C-alpha positions in Angstrom: 205.6 170.2 297.0 208.5 169.3 294.7 207.9 166.4 292.3 210.0 163.4 292.9 212.5 162.8 290.0 212.0 159.9 287.7 214.3 156.9 287.8 217.8 157.1 286.3 220.4 154.7 285.1 224.1 155.4 285.4 226.1 153.5 282.9 229.9 153.5 283.4 232.3 152.0 280.9 235.4 151.8 283.1 238.8 152.6 281.6 240.7 149.4 282.1 242.8 149.5 278.9 242.3 146.5 276.6 239.4 144.8 278.3 235.9 145.2 279.5 234.5 146.4 282.8 231.1 148.0 283.0 228.7 149.1 285.7 225.0 149.6 285.6 223.8 151.6 288.7 220.0 151.8 288.8 218.4 154.6 290.8 214.6 153.9 290.9 212.0 156.5 291.6 211.4 154.8 294.9 213.1 151.9 296.6 216.6 150.6 296.9 219.2 151.2 294.2 220.6 148.2 292.3 224.1 147.7 291.0 225.2 145.3 288.2 228.9 144.7 287.4 229.7 143.2 284.0 233.3 141.9 283.8 236.3 143.4 285.6 238.9 144.0 282.9 242.5 142.7 283.0 244.9 142.6 286.0 245.1 146.1 287.4 241.4 146.9 286.6 240.3 146.1 290.1 241.3 149.5 291.5 239.3 151.3 288.9 236.3 149.0 289.5 236.6 149.8 293.2 236.8 153.6 292.6 233.9 153.6 290.2 231.6 151.7 292.5 232.6 154.1 295.3 232.0 157.2 293.2 228.5 155.8 292.3 227.7 155.2 296.0 227.0 151.5 295.6 226.7 149.5 298.8 226.6 146.0 297.2 226.7 144.3 293.9 223.3 142.8 293.2 224.5 141.0 290.1 228.0 140.3 288.9 228.5 138.9 285.4 231.6 137.4 283.9 230.8 137.2 280.2 233.5 134.7 279.4 236.9 133.3 280.6 239.3 135.7 278.8 242.0 137.3 281.0 241.0 140.8 280.0 237.6 140.2 281.5 238.2 137.9 284.5 241.6 138.9 286.0 240.4 142.3 287.2 237.1 140.9 288.5 238.9 138.1 290.5 241.4 140.7 291.9 238.5 142.9 293.0 236.6 140.2 294.7 239.8 139.2 296.6 240.4 142.8 297.6 239.8 143.8 301.2 236.7 146.0 301.4 235.2 144.7 298.1 231.4 145.0 298.0 229.5 141.8 298.6 228.1 140.0 295.5 224.6 138.7 295.9 224.2 136.9 292.6 226.9 135.7 290.1 226.5 134.7 286.5 229.5 133.2 284.8 230.7 130.8 282.1 229.8 127.2 282.5 233.3 126.1 283.6 232.7 122.3 283.4 231.9 122.7 279.7 235.4 124.0 279.1 237.2 121.8 281.6 235.9 118.8 279.6 238.0 120.2 276.7 241.0 121.3 278.8 243.4 119.3 276.7 242.5 121.4 273.7 243.2 124.9 275.0 246.4 126.8 274.4 248.1 127.6 277.7 247.2 131.3 277.7 243.6 130.4 277.0 243.5 127.7 279.7 244.8 130.3 282.3 241.5 132.2 281.8 239.5 129.1 282.8 241.7 128.7 285.9 241.1 132.3 286.9 237.3 131.8 286.4 237.3 128.8 288.7 239.3 130.8 291.2 236.8 133.6 291.0 233.9 131.3 291.9 235.9 130.0 294.9 236.6 133.5 296.0 232.9 134.5 296.1 231.2 134.5 299.5 229.3 131.3 300.4 226.1 133.4 300.5 226.5 134.4 296.9 224.1 132.7 294.5 226.3 131.2 291.7 224.9 130.0 288.4 225.9 129.5 284.8 223.2 131.1 282.6 222.2 130.3 279.1 219.6 131.7 276.8 216.4 132.4 278.8 217.9 133.3 282.2 216.7 136.6 283.7 217.3 138.9 286.6 215.2 141.8 287.9 215.9 144.6 290.3 214.0 144.7 293.6 211.7 147.5 292.3 211.1 145.7 289.0 212.3 148.7 286.9 215.6 147.2 285.6 215.5 143.7 284.0 218.3 141.7 282.4 217.8 138.7 280.1 220.4 136.3 278.7 220.0 135.9 274.9 223.1 133.9 274.3 224.7 131.3 274.5 222.0 128.9 273.4 221.3 126.1 275.8 222.0 123.5 273.1 225.5 124.9 272.5 226.4 124.5 276.2 224.8 121.1 276.3 226.9 120.0 273.3 230.0 121.1 275.0 229.0 119.4 278.3 227.8 116.0 277.0 228.1 115.9 273.2 230.4 113.4 271.5 230.9 115.7 268.5 232.0 119.0 270.2 235.6 118.9 268.9 234.6 120.4 265.6 233.6 123.6 267.4 237.3 124.3 268.1 238.7 123.9 264.6 237.4 127.1 263.0 237.4 130.9 263.5 234.8 132.0 264.3 233.2 129.0 266.1 230.6 127.2 263.8 227.2 128.1 265.1 224.8 127.7 262.2 223.9 124.2 263.2 221.8 125.7 266.0 219.3 126.9 263.4 218.5 123.3 262.5 216.0 120.9 264.1 216.0 120.4 267.9 217.4 117.3 269.5 215.4 114.1 269.9 213.3 113.7 273.0 215.4 112.4 275.8 215.1 108.8 277.1 213.4 108.0 280.4 216.8 106.6 281.6 218.8 109.6 280.4 221.6 110.1 282.9 221.7 113.8 282.1 218.0 114.5 282.4 218.5 116.8 285.5 221.2 118.7 283.6 219.1 119.1 280.5 216.2 120.3 282.6 218.4 122.9 284.3 219.6 124.0 280.8 216.0 124.3 279.7 215.2 126.7 282.6 218.1 129.0 281.6 220.3 128.6 284.7 222.7 125.7 285.5 223.8 125.5 289.1 226.9 123.5 290.2 224.7 121.1 292.2 223.0 120.0 288.9 226.3 119.1 287.3 226.7 115.3 286.9 229.8 113.3 286.1 230.4 114.2 282.4 231.3 111.7 279.7 235.0 111.7 278.7 235.9 113.5 275.6 237.2 111.4 272.7 240.7 112.4 271.4 240.8 111.4 267.7 244.2 113.1 267.2 246.9 114.7 269.3 246.4 118.4 270.1 249.4 119.4 268.0 247.7 117.9 264.9 244.4 119.6 265.7 246.3 122.9 266.2 247.9 122.5 262.8 244.6 121.8 261.1 243.0 124.8 262.8 245.9 127.0 261.7 245.0 126.3 258.1 241.6 127.9 258.8 243.0 131.0 260.4 243.2 130.0 264.1 246.5 131.1 265.6 248.1 128.3 267.8 248.5 130.7 270.7 244.7 131.4 270.7 243.5 127.8 270.0 240.1 127.4 271.7 239.7 131.1 272.2 236.9 131.4 269.6 234.9 128.9 271.6 235.2 131.1 274.7 234.3 134.2 272.7 231.3 132.8 271.0 229.9 131.3 274.2 230.0 134.8 275.8 227.0 135.6 278.0 225.1 138.2 276.0 222.8 140.4 278.0 219.7 142.4 276.9 218.8 144.9 279.6 215.7 147.0 279.8 215.2 150.1 282.1 211.7 151.4 282.5 212.0 155.1 283.2 208.5 156.7 283.6 206.7 155.9 280.3 209.9 155.3 278.5 211.8 152.0 278.2 215.5 152.0 277.3 217.2 148.9 275.9 220.9 148.0 276.2 222.9 145.1 274.6 226.1 143.9 276.2 227.8 141.5 273.9 231.0 140.3 275.6 233.5 139.2 273.0 230.9 137.6 270.7 232.1 137.3 267.1 229.6 135.1 265.3 226.2 136.7 265.2 224.5 134.0 263.1 222.3 132.6 265.9 221.3 136.0 267.4 220.3 137.4 264.0 218.3 134.3 263.2 216.5 134.4 266.6 215.8 138.1 266.3 215.5 138.8 262.6 213.9 142.3 263.1 216.7 143.4 265.4 216.6 144.3 269.1 215.9 148.0 268.9 218.6 148.9 271.4 219.5 152.4 272.5 223.1 151.5 273.6 225.3 148.6 272.6 228.6 147.5 274.2 230.7 146.9 271.1 231.5 143.2 270.6 235.1 142.1 271.2 236.6 145.5 271.5 235.8 146.5 267.9 237.2 143.3 266.3 235.6 141.5 263.4 231.9 140.4 263.4 230.7 137.4 261.4 227.6 135.9 259.9 228.4 132.3 259.5 232.0 132.4 258.3 231.9 135.7 256.5 233.1 138.9 257.9 229.9 141.0 258.1 230.4 144.4 259.7 227.6 146.0 257.7 225.1 143.1 258.3 225.7 143.1 262.0 225.6 146.9 262.5 222.6 147.2 260.3 220.9 144.6 262.5 221.9 146.3 265.8 221.6 149.9 264.6 221.9 151.4 268.2 221.8 155.1 269.0 225.1 154.8 270.8 227.9 152.3 271.1 230.6 151.9 273.8 234.0 150.4 273.0 236.8 149.6 275.4 240.2 149.2 273.7 243.6 150.8 273.6 245.2 149.6 270.4 246.3 146.2 271.7 245.9 143.5 269.0 245.3 146.4 266.6 241.8 147.0 268.1 239.5 148.7 267.5 239.4 148.0 263.8 238.7 150.9 261.4 236.3 148.8 259.5 234.1 148.3 262.6 234.2 152.1 263.2 233.1 153.0 259.7 230.3 150.3 259.6 228.9 151.5 263.0 228.9 155.1 261.8 227.2 154.2 258.5 224.2 153.0 260.4 223.7 156.1 262.5 225.6 155.1 265.7 227.3 157.6 267.9 230.6 156.1 269.2 232.1 156.4 272.6 235.5 155.0 273.3 237.8 154.8 276.3 240.6 155.8 273.9 240.4 159.6 273.1 241.8 160.7 269.7 244.2 163.6 269.2 244.2 163.8 265.5 241.5 164.8 263.0 242.0 164.0 259.3 240.5 166.6 257.0 241.6 164.9 253.8 244.0 162.3 252.7 244.4 158.5 252.8 242.9 156.6 255.8 244.2 153.1 255.2 245.3 152.3 258.8 243.4 149.1 259.9 243.4 150.2 263.5 241.4 153.4 264.2 243.3 153.9 267.5 246.5 154.4 265.4 244.7 156.2 262.6 243.5 158.9 264.9 246.4 159.0 267.4 244.3 158.1 270.4 246.9 158.7 273.1 244.7 159.3 276.1 242.4 156.9 278.1 239.3 158.0 279.9 236.1 156.2 281.2 232.8 156.7 279.5 230.0 157.9 281.8 226.4 158.0 280.5 223.2 159.1 282.3 220.0 157.5 281.0 216.8 159.3 281.9 213.3 159.8 280.6 214.6 163.0 278.8 217.3 161.2 276.9 220.9 159.9 277.1 223.7 162.2 278.1 227.5 161.7 278.3 230.0 163.4 280.5 232.6 163.4 277.8 232.7 163.9 274.0 231.9 161.2 271.5 234.6 159.8 269.2 232.3 160.3 266.2 228.6 161.0 265.5 226.5 158.7 263.4 226.2 158.8 259.6 229.8 160.1 259.2 232.1 157.7 257.4 235.8 158.2 256.7 237.2 161.7 257.1 234.6 164.0 255.6 230.8 164.4 256.3 229.0 162.6 253.5 225.5 161.3 253.0 225.7 157.6 252.3 222.7 155.5 251.3 223.3 151.8 251.4 221.0 148.8 251.1 222.3 145.7 252.7 219.9 142.7 252.7 220.6 140.0 255.2 218.6 136.8 254.8 219.3 134.4 257.6 219.6 130.8 256.3 217.1 128.3 257.9 220.1 126.1 258.4 223.8 126.8 258.1 226.2 123.9 257.9 229.0 123.7 260.4 231.4 123.1 257.6 231.8 125.2 254.5 230.0 123.8 251.4 233.2 123.0 249.5 234.8 121.3 252.5 231.7 119.3 253.4 231.4 118.0 249.8 235.0 116.9 249.9 234.4 115.0 253.1 231.2 113.5 251.6 233.1 112.3 248.6 235.8 110.8 250.9 233.2 109.0 253.0 231.4 107.6 250.0 234.7 106.4 248.4 235.7 104.8 251.7 232.4 102.9 252.0 232.6 101.9 248.3 236.1 100.4 248.9 234.9 98.6 252.0 232.0 97.1 250.0 234.4 95.9 247.4 236.7 94.3 250.0 233.7 92.5 251.6 232.5 91.2 248.3 235.9 89.7 247.7 235.6 87.5 250.8 233.3 84.6 251.5 229.6 85.4 251.8 228.4 86.4 255.2 224.7 87.5 255.6 225.4 88.7 259.2 227.9 91.4 258.4 226.6 94.7 259.8 226.9 98.2 258.4 229.7 100.5 259.5 229.2 102.3 262.8 229.7 106.0 263.0 232.5 105.4 265.5 234.4 103.4 262.9 233.8 106.0 260.3 235.1 108.7 262.7 238.2 106.6 263.3 238.7 106.1 259.5 238.5 109.8 259.0 241.0 110.5 261.7 243.4 107.9 260.1 243.0 109.7 256.8 244.0 113.0 258.6 240.5 114.4 258.2 240.1 115.6 261.8 237.2 118.0 261.0 235.4 115.1 259.3 236.2 112.8 262.2 234.5 115.2 264.7 231.6 116.1 262.5 231.1 112.7 260.8 227.4 112.5 261.6 226.6 115.8 260.0 228.6 114.8 256.9 226.8 111.5 256.5 223.4 113.0 257.1 224.1 115.3 254.1 225.3 112.3 252.1 222.1 110.4 253.0 219.9 113.3 251.9 221.8 113.3 248.6 221.1 109.6 248.2 224.7 108.6 248.4 224.6 106.6 251.6 222.1 104.8 253.9 222.1 106.1 257.5 220.3 104.3 260.2 217.7 106.3 262.0 218.2 107.5 265.5 215.1 106.2 267.4 216.3 107.4 270.8 219.0 109.5 272.3 222.3 107.7 272.5 221.6 105.2 269.8 224.7 104.1 267.9 224.0 104.9 264.3 225.5 103.0 261.3 226.0 103.7 257.6 226.5 101.9 254.3 226.9 102.8 250.7 223.8 103.1 248.4 223.9 101.1 245.2 224.9 102.4 241.8 222.6 101.9 238.8 224.6 98.9 237.6 224.2 97.3 241.0 220.5 98.0 241.0 220.3 96.2 237.6 222.0 93.2 239.2 219.5 93.3 242.1 216.6 93.1 239.6 218.2 90.3 237.7 218.7 88.4 241.0 215.0 88.8 242.1 213.9 87.8 238.6 215.5 84.4 239.0 212.8 83.4 241.5 209.8 81.9 239.6 207.5 82.5 242.5 208.0 84.9 245.5 205.9 84.0 248.6 205.4 86.6 251.3 203.5 86.5 254.6 202.0 89.5 256.5 201.3 89.2 260.3 199.2 92.3 260.7 196.6 92.3 257.9 194.8 95.5 258.7 197.9 97.7 258.0 197.7 97.5 254.2 195.3 96.9 251.3 196.8 98.3 248.0 199.4 96.1 246.3 202.4 98.3 246.9 201.7 98.8 250.6 201.0 95.1 251.0 204.6 94.4 249.7 206.0 96.9 252.2 204.0 95.3 255.0 205.3 91.8 254.3 208.0 90.1 256.2 211.1 90.0 254.0 213.7 88.6 256.4 214.4 85.5 254.4 214.9 87.5 251.2 217.0 90.1 253.0 219.3 87.4 254.3 219.8 85.8 250.9 220.3 89.3 249.4 222.9 90.2 252.0 224.9 87.0 251.4 224.8 87.6 247.6 225.7 91.3 247.4 227.2 92.2 250.8 224.6 94.9 251.4 223.7 94.6 255.1 220.3 93.3 256.2 219.7 96.3 258.4 219.3 98.6 255.3 217.2 96.1 253.3 213.7 97.0 254.4 214.2 100.8 254.3 216.5 101.3 251.3 216.8 98.2 249.1 213.4 96.5 249.3 211.6 99.6 247.9 213.9 99.4 244.8 212.9 95.8 244.3 209.2 96.5 245.0 209.2 99.1 242.2 210.5 96.5 239.8 208.2 93.7 241.0 205.1 95.9 240.6 206.1 96.4 236.9 207.0 92.7 236.2 204.9 90.5 238.4 201.3 89.5 239.0 200.4 89.9 242.7 198.0 87.5 244.4 196.5 87.8 247.9 194.9 85.4 250.3 193.3 86.6 253.6 193.7 84.2 256.5 190.9 84.3 259.2 192.0 84.3 262.8 192.8 81.0 264.4 193.3 79.3 261.1 195.1 76.0 261.5 198.8 76.1 260.7 198.7 79.9 259.9 201.4 80.7 262.5 199.9 84.1 263.1 199.9 85.1 259.4 196.8 87.2 258.5 197.6 87.7 254.8 199.6 85.7 252.2 201.0 87.0 249.0 202.4 85.3 246.0 204.1 87.0 243.0 204.8 85.5 239.6 205.6 86.7 236.1 202.6 85.2 234.3 199.2 86.8 233.8 197.2 84.2 235.8 197.6 81.4 238.3 197.2 78.6 235.7 200.0 79.9 233.6 202.1 80.4 236.7 201.4 76.8 237.7 202.6 75.4 234.4 205.8 77.6 234.5 206.5 76.5 238.1 206.1 72.8 237.3 208.6 73.3 234.5 211.0 75.0 236.8 210.7 72.3 239.4 211.5 69.7 236.8 215.1 70.9 236.8 215.4 69.7 240.4 216.7 66.2 240.3 216.3 65.4 244.0 212.5 64.8 244.3 213.1 63.2 247.7 213.8 66.6 249.3 210.6 68.0 247.8 208.6 65.1 249.0 210.1 65.4 252.5 209.2 69.1 252.6 205.5 68.4 251.6 205.4 65.7 254.3 206.8 68.0 257.0 204.6 70.9 255.9 201.4 68.9 256.2 202.2 68.3 259.9 203.1 64.7 259.7 206.7 65.5 260.2 206.2 68.2 262.8 205.7 67.4 266.5 207.3 67.1 269.9 211.0 66.5 269.5 210.9 67.0 265.8 212.7 69.8 263.9 211.0 72.9 262.6 210.0 73.1 259.0 212.9 74.0 256.8 213.1 75.2 253.2 215.0 72.8 250.8 218.1 74.4 249.4 217.4 72.8 246.1 214.1 74.8 246.1 215.5 78.1 247.4 216.9 79.2 244.0 213.4 79.0 242.4 210.9 79.9 245.1 211.0 81.9 248.3 209.3 80.5 251.3 206.4 82.0 253.3 208.3 83.4 256.3 207.3 84.8 259.7 210.5 84.3 261.7 210.4 80.7 260.5 209.3 78.7 257.4 205.5 78.4 257.1 203.6 75.7 255.2 202.4 76.6 251.7 199.0 78.2 251.2 197.4 74.9 250.2 198.1 73.4 253.6 196.9 76.4 255.6 193.3 75.9 256.6 190.9 74.4 259.1 192.2 71.1 260.3 189.2 68.9 259.6 188.0 70.5 256.4 188.9 69.6 252.9 192.0 71.3 251.5 191.6 73.9 248.7 190.8 72.9 245.2 194.2 72.8 243.7 195.4 75.3 241.2 196.4 74.0 237.8 195.3 71.1 235.7 197.3 68.0 235.6 196.8 64.2 235.5 196.6 62.9 239.0 195.2 65.9 240.8 192.5 63.8 242.4 195.1 61.4 243.7 197.1 64.3 245.1 194.1 65.6 247.0 193.4 62.2 248.4 197.0 61.9 249.4 196.8 65.3 251.3 193.7 64.2 253.1 195.5 61.1 254.3 198.4 63.2 255.4 196.1 65.3 257.5 194.9 62.1 259.1 198.4 60.8 259.5 197.6 57.9 257.2 199.6 58.9 254.1 201.5 56.6 251.9 204.2 57.6 249.4 203.3 59.8 246.4 204.5 58.8 243.0 207.6 60.7 241.9 205.8 62.1 238.8 203.2 63.8 241.0 205.5 65.5 243.5 206.4 68.6 241.5 202.8 69.4 240.3 201.6 68.7 243.8 204.0 71.2 245.3 203.3 73.8 242.7 199.6 73.4 243.3 200.0 73.7 247.1 202.1 76.9 246.7 199.6 78.6 244.3 196.3 77.5 245.9 193.8 79.8 247.6 194.9 83.1 246.0 193.1 85.9 244.1 195.0 88.0 241.6 194.9 91.7 242.7 197.5 93.2 240.3 199.0 92.3 237.0 202.3 93.4 235.4 202.4 95.8 232.4 204.0 93.1 230.2 202.6 89.6 231.0 203.5 86.1 229.8 200.5 83.8 229.0 201.2 80.1 229.2 198.9 77.4 227.9 198.4 74.4 230.3 199.8 71.2 229.0 
């Protein structure tokens, strides 16, 4: 009995001129054959697609793939599907058209026509065809399981940015499309109320279907298309092809595996991909492919922004490569051909050469011209367990470079960066310097106006508008990336993004001379009082200062220096804390739960320049002596004791005469001083400090608590207030350089 032959794969690179059309015809050992059609070439390619499918004996197309929206890939496929007698298509993978429609206003007319044709192709498919837009992770398997195809590009995050991102414009302004940002951290977790949650879920599964496409957010237009086109032209993007690099670098890249007996053959179909940064980072050891469809008809290949033929072909290093080109646009390029051969690849091309150069100069940039390729033929390969055979001859065998057989040993090390900026280093530094300068000028202008503690930092939307006004379109569209870099460099403060969709804001970080002014300002306070609501969050002096409520100080600071309150806690208070730890004694008082008049404070802190509380008392009394209006101080003590607080009476306020010398205890409102916080019917604290009349003050406070107080002599008001502020504390930290005062 004859042994049944093993499975075979027929691979046909159809001769469609300048364009791609490729058929995989899988003949399993048992079961039904499967046919995969990848692209259809330009207009006119439909007839050759029809003839090839007929010659292979295909009865249906199990999977049709349009790698991207270029005319030399979609026109022939559309024409074939519309042809009478075309084979039915069971499953269709194509570019995510809504992602490009959202940017319709950006595309040059010839590029936009490709998108129109892609939509027409989807409409022309049978209603029974399963249509989806795949991203990295999508997969298809033949009915027998022997042939599998997996999508390895584009990345889902790239398509998501084009669909719903507010910063996708920058992707259009360079050649090739910036893609290194994909190697950075992932996006924040989505909110529960995210309107695009279903879309993001579909992207995460690898296939987006039209029914999962919501109403997309409108695209901001920071500048007219003509201005964008001019800017892109300075970076090598031809106006006629504006937007084409986005189509190319969102090509659907396929990794196919055919299991033939005990052998597995791998194939890579690259569409018109140009920028290999993401693929090489995702698969740093390469893909180990037997056959590669040459990217973009033998045009340039890039890693980040650098032309990198050697790096890419060293990474791919296939046994054979297939290229479909006829000299149009000067493709294939001779540099591609030489690089592929250097790394052992055997080249098959639909253009057949008629010239062999034994010796002489080979300076022609297009190998089709160099070797007088004047005949076009398809490339037919048979892949079996025994090997790979071609019906025709190869253009060149691997390890041959130039015109003579030579042995060439080359080491080319490619180290994928963990994160590649979407803007070149020089360019991003220029944009950073501009942003810092613009924020510095805005600070100067605010400081020249009347004080306003409620001024907010600058929103990223305003920064983007300012960049557009300065004709920095690339900075306008990539402003968040630029400012994140500036924040990491310590040049600006950037608000954190706590949830998806948060509007972020930015402000300038202070210079050294401004920091010295901040320190001089905080030094003007004789005593700094702070309250902590949650006492179990901190114990050490520094962390206690970070746990304290600083809203009152932040408001005064913002009014004084025009640095917004929003950045005080995270960026400015730490600067002051470092100074205070070096120059102040820090005292702590723990407040038990349910303590009378504590207003939910669990810890109190007081900071002064002296070495101990008694010296601080003397210094504070001297400072208060400069306040001529003792009536305001007496009214504050009366109100703080509770005699002035009740139904229909105003909240406790901090006298402005006092605010330049001492900060209040603050938890959303002014609290009483430490000496008045305690159990209602117990004696108040023993007063800090030594002064004549201390007994009389204690008696007066007791009468206050019983609502029986009389007036206090003017000479006792200041020491009474100083004692109330400093009572009840224990020193937990002293400054390096202390001032000792002798009580008078």
